[in-house]
Gaussian input, Z-matrix of N, CA and C with variables (Angstrom, degrees):
# hf/3-21g

backbone

0 1
 N
 C     1     B1
 C     2     B2     1     A1
 N     3     B3     2     A2     1     D1
 C     4     B4     3     A3     2     D2
 C     5     B5     4     A4     3     D3
 N     6     B6     5     A5     4     D4
 C     7     B7     6     A6     5     D5
 C     8     B8     7     A7     6     D6
 N     9     B9     8     A8     7     D7
 C    10    B10     9     A9     8     D8
 C    11    B11    10    A10     9     D9
 N    12    B12    11    A11    10    D10
 C    13    B13    12    A12    11    D11
 C    14    B14    13    A13    12    D12
 N    15    B15    14    A14    13    D13
 C    16    B16    15    A15    14    D14
 C    17    B17    16    A16    15    D15
 N    18    B18    17    A17    16    D16
 C    19    B19    18    A18    17    D17
 C    20    B20    19    A19    18    D18
 N    21    B21    20    A20    19    D19
 C    22    B22    21    A21    20    D20
 C    23    B23    22    A22    21    D21
 N    24    B24    23    A23    22    D22
 C    25    B25    24    A24    23    D23
 C    26    B26    25    A25    24    D24
 N    27    B27    26    A26    25    D25
 C    28    B28    27    A27    26    D26
 C    29    B29    28    A28    27    D27
 N    30    B30    29    A29    28    D28
 C    31    B31    30    A30    29    D29
 C    32    B32    31    A31    30    D30
 N    33    B33    32    A32    31    D31
 C    34    B34    33    A33    32    D32
 C    35    B35    34    A34    33    D33
 N    36    B36    35    A35    34    D34
 C    37    B37    36    A36    35    D35
 C    38    B38    37    A37    36    D36
 N    39    B39    38    A38    37    D37
 C    40    B40    39    A39    38    D38
 C    41    B41    40    A40    39    D39
 N    42    B42    41    A41    40    D40
 C    43    B43    42    A42    41    D41
 C    44    B44    43    A43    42    D42
 N    45    B45    44    A44    43    D43
 C    46    B46    45    A45    44    D44
 C    47    B47    46    A46    45    D45
 N    48    B48    47    A47    46    D46
 C    49    B49    48    A48    47    D47
 C    50    B50    49    A49    48    D48
 N    51    B51    50    A50    49    D49
 C    52    B52    51    A51    50    D50
 C    53    B53    52    A52    51    D51
 N    54    B54    53    A53    52    D52
 C    55    B55    54    A54    53    D53
 C    56    B56    55    A55    54    D54
 N    57    B57    56    A56    55    D55
 C    58    B58    57    A57    56    D56
 C    59    B59    58    A58    57    D57
 N    60    B60    59    A59    58    D58
 C    61    B61    60    A60    59    D59
 C    62    B62    61    A61    60    D60
 N    63    B63    62    A62    61    D61
 C    64    B64    63    A63    62    D62
 C    65    B65    64    A64    63    D63
 N    66    B66    65    A65    64    D64
 C    67    B67    66    A66    65    D65
 C    68    B68    67    A67    66    D66
 N    69    B69    68    A68    67    D67
 C    70    B70    69    A69    68    D68
 C    71    B71    70    A70    69    D69
 N    72    B72    71    A71    70    D70
 C    73    B73    72    A72    71    D71
 C    74    B74    73    A73    72    D72
 N    75    B75    74    A74    73    D73
 C    76    B76    75    A75    74    D74
 C    77    B77    76    A76    75    D75
 N    78    B78    77    A77    76    D76
 C    79    B79    78    A78    77    D77
 C    80    B80    79    A79    78    D78
 N    81    B81    80    A80    79    D79
 C    82    B82    81    A81    80    D80
 C    83    B83    82    A82    81    D81
 N    84    B84    83    A83    82    D82
 C    85    B85    84    A84    83    D83
 C    86    B86    85    A85    84    D84
 N    87    B87    86    A86    85    D85
 C    88    B88    87    A87    86    D86
 C    89    B89    88    A88    87    D87
 N    90    B90    89    A89    88    D88
 C    91    B91    90    A90    89    D89
 C    92    B92    91    A91    90    D90
 N    93    B93    92    A92    91    D91
 C    94    B94    93    A93    92    D92
 C    95    B95    94    A94    93    D93
 N    96    B96    95    A95    94    D94
 C    97    B97    96    A96    95    D95
 C    98    B98    97    A97    96    D96
 N    99    B99    98    A98    97    D97
 C   100   B100    99    A99    98    D98
 C   101   B101   100   A100    99    D99
 N   102   B102   101   A101   100   D100
 C   103   B103   102   A102   101   D101
 C   104   B104   103   A103   102   D102
 N   105   B105   104   A104   103   D103
 C   106   B106   105   A105   104   D104
 C   107   B107   106   A106   105   D105
 N   108   B108   107   A107   106   D106
 C   109   B109   108   A108   107   D107
 C   110   B110   109   A109   108   D108
 N   111   B111   110   A110   109   D109
 C   112   B112   111   A111   110   D110
 C   113   B113   112   A112   111   D111
 N   114   B114   113   A113   112   D112
 C   115   B115   114   A114   113   D113
 C   116   B116   115   A115   114   D114
 N   117   B117   116   A116   115   D115
 C   118   B118   117   A117   116   D116
 C   119   B119   118   A118   117   D117
 N   120   B120   119   A119   118   D118
 C   121   B121   120   A120   119   D119
 C   122   B122   121   A121   120   D120
 N   123   B123   122   A122   121   D121
 C   124   B124   123   A123   122   D122
 C   125   B125   124   A124   123   D123
 N   126   B126   125   A125   124   D124
 C   127   B127   126   A126   125   D125
 C   128   B128   127   A127   126   D126
 N   129   B129   128   A128   127   D127
 C   130   B130   129   A129   128   D128
 C   131   B131   130   A130   129   D129
 N   132   B132   131   A131   130   D130
 C   133   B133   132   A132   131   D131
 C   134   B134   133   A133   132   D132
 N   135   B135   134   A134   133   D133
 C   136   B136   135   A135   134   D134
 C   137   B137   136   A136   135   D135
 N   138   B138   137   A137   136   D136
 C   139   B139   138   A138   137   D137
 C   140   B140   139   A139   138   D138
 N   141   B141   140   A140   139   D139
 C   142   B142   141   A141   140   D140
 C   143   B143   142   A142   141   D141
 N   144   B144   143   A143   142   D142
 C   145   B145   144   A144   143   D143
 C   146   B146   145   A145   144   D144
 N   147   B147   146   A146   145   D145
 C   148   B148   147   A147   146   D146
 C   149   B149   148   A148   147   D147
 N   150   B150   149   A149   148   D148
 C   151   B151   150   A150   149   D149
 C   152   B152   151   A151   150   D150
 N   153   B153   152   A152   151   D151
 C   154   B154   153   A153   152   D152
 C   155   B155   154   A154   153   D153
 N   156   B156   155   A155   154   D154
 C   157   B157   156   A156   155   D155
 C   158   B158   157   A157   156   D156
 N   159   B159   158   A158   157   D157
 C   160   B160   159   A159   158   D158
 C   161   B161   160   A160   159   D159
 N   162   B162   161   A161   160   D160
 C   163   B163   162   A162   161   D161
 C   164   B164   163   A163   162   D162
 N   165   B165   164   A164   163   D163
 C   166   B166   165   A165   164   D164
 C   167   B167   166   A166   165   D165
 N   168   B168   167   A167   166   D166
 C   169   B169   168   A168   167   D167
 C   170   B170   169   A169   168   D168
 N   171   B171   170   A170   169   D169
 C   172   B172   171   A171   170   D170
 C   173   B173   172   A172   171   D171
 N   174   B174   173   A173   172   D172
 C   175   B175   174   A174   173   D173
 C   176   B176   175   A175   174   D174
 N   177   B177   176   A176   175   D175
 C   178   B178   177   A177   176   D176
 C   179   B179   178   A178   177   D177
 N   180   B180   179   A179   178   D178
 C   181   B181   180   A180   179   D179
 C   182   B182   181   A181   180   D180
 N   183   B183   182   A182   181   D181
 C   184   B184   183   A183   182   D182
 C   185   B185   184   A184   183   D183
 N   186   B186   185   A185   184   D184
 C   187   B187   186   A186   185   D185
 C   188   B188   187   A187   186   D186
 N   189   B189   188   A188   187   D187
 C   190   B190   189   A189   188   D188
 C   191   B191   190   A190   189   D189
 N   192   B192   191   A191   190   D190
 C   193   B193   192   A192   191   D191
 C   194   B194   193   A193   192   D192
 N   195   B195   194   A194   193   D193
 C   196   B196   195   A195   194   D194
 C   197   B197   196   A196   195   D195
 N   198   B198   197   A197   196   D196
 C   199   B199   198   A198   197   D197
 C   200   B200   199   A199   198   D198
 N   201   B201   200   A200   199   D199
 C   202   B202   201   A201   200   D200
 C   203   B203   202   A202   201   D201
 N   204   B204   203   A203   202   D202
 C   205   B205   204   A204   203   D203
 C   206   B206   205   A205   204   D204

   B1=1.4531
   B2=1.5197
   B3=1.3102
   B4=1.4550
   B5=1.5321
   B6=1.3077
   B7=1.4749
   B8=1.5230
   B9=1.3271
   B10=1.4660
   B11=1.5228
   B12=1.3199
   B13=1.4588
   B14=1.5243
   B15=1.3340
   B16=1.4725
   B17=1.5215
   B18=1.3265
   B19=1.4658
   B20=1.5286
   B21=1.3363
   B22=1.4710
   B23=1.5245
   B24=1.3204
   B25=1.4549
   B26=1.5305
   B27=1.3284
   B28=1.4655
   B29=1.5312
   B30=1.3256
   B31=1.4686
   B32=1.5221
   B33=1.3159
   B34=1.4679
   B35=1.5240
   B36=1.3051
   B37=1.4644
   B38=1.5281
   B39=1.3195
   B40=1.4633
   B41=1.5249
   B42=1.3157
   B43=1.4639
   B44=1.5237
   B45=1.2987
   B46=1.4624
   B47=1.5277
   B48=1.3261
   B49=1.4586
   B50=1.5291
   B51=1.3291
   B52=1.4680
   B53=1.5276
   B54=1.3128
   B55=1.4623
   B56=1.5264
   B57=1.3160
   B58=1.4503
   B59=1.5207
   B60=1.3289
   B61=1.4626
   B62=1.5249
   B63=1.3196
   B64=1.4627
   B65=1.5106
   B66=1.3270
   B67=1.4653
   B68=1.5127
   B69=1.3129
   B70=1.4534
   B71=1.5099
   B72=1.3254
   B73=1.4587
   B74=1.5272
   B75=1.3113
   B76=1.4596
   B77=1.5140
   B78=1.3156
   B79=1.4659
   B80=1.5218
   B81=1.3112
   B82=1.4576
   B83=1.5256
   B84=1.3238
   B85=1.4710
   B86=1.5277
   B87=1.3251
   B88=1.4688
   B89=1.5168
   B90=1.3306
   B91=1.4652
   B92=1.5274
   B93=1.3298
   B94=1.4640
   B95=1.5267
   B96=1.3237
   B97=1.4605
   B98=1.5195
   B99=1.3213
   B100=1.4586
   B101=1.5278
   B102=1.3265
   B103=1.4669
   B104=1.5239
   B105=1.3190
   B106=1.4613
   B107=1.5286
   B108=1.3224
   B109=1.4644
   B110=1.5238
   B111=1.3299
   B112=1.4653
   B113=1.5232
   B114=1.3200
   B115=1.4655
   B116=1.5367
   B117=1.3102
   B118=1.4651
   B119=1.5190
   B120=1.2995
   B121=1.4618
   B122=1.5166
   B123=1.3350
   B124=1.4602
   B125=1.5150
   B126=1.3166
   B127=1.4530
   B128=1.5158
   B129=1.3044
   B130=1.4540
   B131=1.5213
   B132=1.3051
   B133=1.4534
   B134=1.5157
   B135=1.3167
   B136=1.4486
   B137=1.5201
   B138=1.3087
   B139=1.4494
   B140=1.5311
   B141=1.3126
   B142=1.4565
   B143=1.5254
   B144=1.3146
   B145=1.4530
   B146=1.5157
   B147=1.3437
   B148=1.4644
   B149=1.5201
   B150=1.3254
   B151=1.4559
   B152=1.5130
   B153=1.3095
   B154=1.4622
   B155=1.5169
   B156=1.3207
   B157=1.4588
   B158=1.5197
   B159=1.3391
   B160=1.4584
   B161=1.5198
   B162=1.3193
   B163=1.4639
   B164=1.5265
   B165=1.3167
   B166=1.4604
   B167=1.5127
   B168=1.3142
   B169=1.4598
   B170=1.5180
   B171=1.3142
   B172=1.4617
   B173=1.5203
   B174=1.3328
   B175=1.4589
   B176=1.5296
   B177=1.3004
   B178=1.4617
   B179=1.5199
   B180=1.3043
   B181=1.4607
   B182=1.5207
   B183=1.3159
   B184=1.4499
   B185=1.5321
   B186=1.3125
   B187=1.4426
   B188=1.5293
   B189=1.3161
   B190=1.4617
   B191=1.5184
   B192=1.3206
   B193=1.4720
   B194=1.5238
   B195=1.3098
   B196=1.4750
   B197=1.5208
   B198=1.3051
   B199=1.4572
   B200=1.5325
   B201=1.3051
   B202=1.4558
   B203=1.5297
   B204=1.3379
   B205=1.4597
   B206=1.5012
   A1=108.78
   A2=115.28
   A3=117.68
   A4=109.99
   A5=116.77
   A6=121.21
   A7=112.28
   A8=118.04
   A9=120.64
   A10=110.92
   A11=117.53
   A12=121.34
   A13=109.69
   A14=117.19
   A15=120.60
   A16=111.78
   A17=117.07
   A18=119.76
   A19=112.65
   A20=117.53
   A21=121.24
   A22=112.13
   A23=117.55
   A24=121.99
   A25=114.03
   A26=119.05
   A27=120.98
   A28=112.77
   A29=118.14
   A30=121.76
   A31=110.41
   A32=116.33
   A33=121.21
   A34=112.70
   A35=117.56
   A36=120.18
   A37=114.06
   A38=118.45
   A39=120.52
   A40=110.75
   A41=116.49
   A42=122.02
   A43=108.22
   A44=116.39
   A45=119.95
   A46=110.14
   A47=115.62
   A48=121.36
   A49=109.93
   A50=116.85
   A51=119.66
   A52=111.42
   A53=116.85
   A54=122.46
   A55=109.38
   A56=115.72
   A57=121.87
   A58=114.43
   A59=118.32
   A60=121.63
   A61=113.53
   A62=117.82
   A63=119.59
   A64=110.28
   A65=115.33
   A66=119.83
   A67=113.90
   A68=117.87
   A69=119.76
   A70=113.61
   A71=118.58
   A72=121.29
   A73=114.01
   A74=119.00
   A75=121.73
   A76=115.13
   A77=117.93
   A78=119.72
   A79=111.78
   A80=117.16
   A81=120.77
   A82=110.71
   A83=116.48
   A84=120.99
   A85=110.52
   A86=116.87
   A87=120.25
   A88=110.55
   A89=117.30
   A90=121.34
   A91=110.26
   A92=116.45
   A93=119.97
   A94=111.34
   A95=116.74
   A96=120.27
   A97=111.35
   A98=117.40
   A99=120.73
   A100=113.71
   A101=117.73
   A102=120.23
   A103=111.53
   A104=116.83
   A105=119.27
   A106=112.90
   A107=117.68
   A108=120.00
   A109=112.44
   A110=117.83
   A111=120.89
   A112=114.31
   A113=117.51
   A114=123.28
   A115=112.04
   A116=115.93
   A117=121.17
   A118=110.35
   A119=115.21
   A120=121.61
   A121=109.76
   A122=115.81
   A123=122.41
   A124=106.16
   A125=115.79
   A126=119.58
   A127=108.15
   A128=114.82
   A129=118.36
   A130=110.03
   A131=113.99
   A132=122.05
   A133=105.88
   A134=116.61
   A135=119.96
   A136=110.26
   A137=114.88
   A138=120.94
   A139=107.42
   A140=115.40
   A141=120.38
   A142=109.45
   A143=115.68
   A144=121.74
   A145=114.29
   A146=117.17
   A147=120.71
   A148=112.68
   A149=117.93
   A150=120.78
   A151=113.20
   A152=114.29
   A153=122.54
   A154=109.18
   A155=115.80
   A156=122.64
   A157=108.03
   A158=116.52
   A159=121.88
   A160=108.95
   A161=115.92
   A162=122.14
   A163=108.18
   A164=115.75
   A165=122.25
   A166=109.41
   A167=115.60
   A168=120.65
   A169=107.50
   A170=115.73
   A171=121.31
   A172=107.77
   A173=117.28
   A174=119.01
   A175=111.65
   A176=115.39
   A177=121.43
   A178=106.89
   A179=115.04
   A180=119.97
   A181=108.20
   A182=114.72
   A183=119.37
   A184=109.14
   A185=115.71
   A186=121.26
   A187=108.26
   A188=115.37
   A189=120.26
   A190=107.95
   A191=115.30
   A192=120.65
   A193=107.87
   A194=115.15
   A195=120.60
   A196=107.35
   A197=115.45
   A198=119.98
   A199=109.22
   A200=113.82
   A201=118.43
   A202=108.24
   A203=115.76
   A204=117.48
   A205=111.51
   D1=137.87
   D2=174.60
   D3=-81.45
   D4=171.61
   D5=-174.80
   D6=-64.53
   D7=-33.55
   D8=179.05
   D9=-64.45
   D10=-43.21
   D11=178.18
   D12=-66.03
   D13=-43.41
   D14=179.93
   D15=-57.67
   D16=-37.88
   D17=-176.52
   D18=-72.29
   D19=-11.83
   D20=-179.54
   D21=-125.66
   D22=18.42
   D23=-168.76
   D24=-57.81
   D25=-30.91
   D26=-178.39
   D27=-104.90
   D28=11.48
   D29=176.82
   D30=-71.21
   D31=143.67
   D32=179.80
   D33=-62.63
   D34=-29.19
   D35=-173.55
   D36=-91.66
   D37=-4.14
   D38=-177.02
   D39=-75.36
   D40=125.92
   D41=174.01
   D42=-153.82
   D43=150.58
   D44=175.16
   D45=-111.16
   D46=12.59
   D47=179.86
   D48=-91.52
   D49=155.35
   D50=176.81
   D51=-62.83
   D52=158.30
   D53=179.02
   D54=-55.85
   D55=130.81
   D56=179.73
   D57=86.63
   D58=-0.87
   D59=-177.37
   D60=-112.08
   D61=-0.20
   D62=178.95
   D63=-175.97
   D64=158.58
   D65=-175.63
   D66=-105.61
   D67=-19.14
   D68=-177.64
   D69=76.34
   D70=22.69
   D71=-176.31
   D72=-95.42
   D73=-13.92
   D74=-171.99
   D75=-55.00
   D76=-54.56
   D77=-178.62
   D78=-72.88
   D79=-31.18
   D80=177.62
   D81=-63.97
   D82=-46.50
   D83=178.92
   D84=-66.98
   D85=-40.31
   D86=177.00
   D87=-59.37
   D88=-42.44
   D89=178.84
   D90=-61.52
   D91=-46.05
   D92=-179.91
   D93=-59.32
   D94=-42.73
   D95=-177.06
   D96=-71.84
   D97=-56.07
   D98=-172.23
   D99=-74.87
   D100=-38.44
   D101=-173.99
   D102=-94.20
   D103=-54.59
   D104=-174.75
   D105=-74.27
   D106=-43.00
   D107=-176.47
   D108=-80.80
   D109=-44.11
   D110=-172.71
   D111=-110.27
   D112=8.73
   D113=178.60
   D114=54.09
   D115=36.40
   D116=175.96
   D117=-89.93
   D118=-167.35
   D119=179.98
   D120=-131.55
   D121=146.10
   D122=168.90
   D123=-129.50
   D124=129.29
   D125=173.56
   D126=-141.76
   D127=166.89
   D128=-177.25
   D129=-146.80
   D130=158.27
   D131=172.60
   D132=-124.67
   D133=130.70
   D134=-175.85
   D135=-138.94
   D136=137.03
   D137=177.30
   D138=-136.95
   D139=122.10
   D140=-178.79
   D141=-57.28
   D142=131.26
   D143=-179.95
   D144=87.08
   D145=-12.43
   D146=-179.45
   D147=-114.99
   D148=-29.94
   D149=178.60
   D150=122.31
   D151=-176.20
   D152=-177.09
   D153=-133.57
   D154=138.36
   D155=175.84
   D156=-120.31
   D157=129.20
   D158=176.00
   D159=-105.06
   D160=140.76
   D161=178.37
   D162=-123.02
   D163=138.50
   D164=178.10
   D165=-120.76
   D166=134.27
   D167=176.25
   D168=-125.46
   D169=117.48
   D170=-179.35
   D171=-112.52
   D172=126.36
   D173=-179.88
   D174=-66.95
   D175=143.23
   D176=176.53
   D177=-104.04
   D178=127.10
   D179=179.19
   D180=-113.46
   D181=136.97
   D182=178.95
   D183=-85.44
   D184=130.20
   D185=178.02
   D186=-83.01
   D187=125.69
   D188=179.54
   D189=-108.56
   D190=123.81
   D191=179.16
   D192=-109.44
   D193=125.02
   D194=179.31
   D195=-103.97
   D196=122.58
   D197=178.48
   D198=-100.70
   D199=132.88
   D200=176.51
   D201=-96.17
   D202=138.51
   D203=179.97
   D204=-103.10

């Protein structure tokens, strides 16, 4: 990815597909779900000519059940 794409990677309007072939919502929706809703993390490593890898980290919360006697 070039620097211009990186600076807009989670924007709703970003797409590399031709007009009418995609909406560009995938990473935007992923960001909303993993980061904003569940306080997770999304990061990526990208090298032009080699590709891009995305990593997702979702926090695990332990459910505590209190029983009353």
